[in-house]
N, C-alpha and C positions, 0 to 999 in steps of 0.2 A: 412330256405327253406327246404321243405320236398321233398326227391327224391323218385321217383317210382322205384321199382325193375323191370328192363326190362324183366326178364324172367317171372315174375308174370303178367305183362301187356300182353305179347304175349300169355300166357296161358288163360287169361280172354278173349282176342280177339278171340282166337280159339273157345272157348265155345259159344260165342255169334254169330258165323257165321252160318246162316241158310244154309241148303243144300236141294237140290231137286233131287229126283230120277225120271228119265225119262225112262220108259220101252216102247220098241217098240216090238210088238209081232206078230208072225204068228201063228194062231190057227190051230193045226193039229188034235186034238181030242176034239170035242166040248163038249162031255159028261164029260170028265176029267176036262177040263177048267171050265165048269159050276160048278162042285163040288168045285173047288178052289174059284171061284168067290162068291159062296153062303156063304162061310165061311170067306172070306177076311175081311169084315168090323168088324165082331166079334173079330177077332184078332187085327186088326188095332186100334180099340177103346181102347184096353188095353195098348197102347203105346202112345208116344208123337207125332206121325205122323198125317198128315191130307191128305186125298184124295182130290186133287184139280181138277182133270179132268180124265175122262176115256171115250174114244171115239173110236167106231168101224167104224166111217165114218169121219175121219178128212179131212179137205180141204187141199190139197197140194198146197201151195201158190207159191212154187218155187222148181224146181228139180223133181226128180222121187222118188216115194215111193211105194213099192209093198207089204207092210205088212198089217195086219188086224186091229191092235189096238194100240193106244198109251195111256199110263197112266202117270199121273204126281202126285207125292207125295211130300209133304214138311215135313221137320223135323227141329227142332230148331238148331241142330248141327249134326256133323257126328257121335258122340257117340250115340245119340238118334236113328239115322238110323241103326247103327250096333246093338244096343240093340234089335231093332225090327227084323231086317233081320236075326240075329243069334239066335233068341229066339227059344226054342223048339216048341212053339205055331206056329210060322210062318214056321219053317222048316217042321212041319207035313203037313200043307196045301200046301206048296210049291211043295210037291211030285206030286200033281195033276196038278199044273201049269207046271212043267217040263215035265210031261207025256202028257199034252194036248197042249203044245205050245213050240215054240222056241222063245228066246227073246234076245234082246240086252238091258242091263240096264246100264244107265249112272248115275253117281253121280256127280252133278254139284254144285259148291260152290256158295252160294248166296252172296248178298251184305249186310253187316251188317247195321242195322238201316236204310234200304232203305225207302225213303218216310217220314222220320221223320225230 
């Protein structure tokens, strides 16, 4: 009988867990935010993330929400998110995002192999 190494199994499980970044923004300087937005996909396309949704008119189905925009990104794992978020490419354009908006960004663990 072959026994799996438990620490290796946990490591593989961590690598396969998708993560989602949910950004909720209040836009304070449209010109600065637009500069960020114009360069965003050029940077995102160099990394393993995907833009799933970006909406400046989301429907509030329950509760109160007084912000301007919600963005949903997906990444194969947390390491891929960190690679993108910490990259010099993203850090450069993020200056305009930070100058043009305030944001709450949540990193949410996905469900491995969901729907398979």
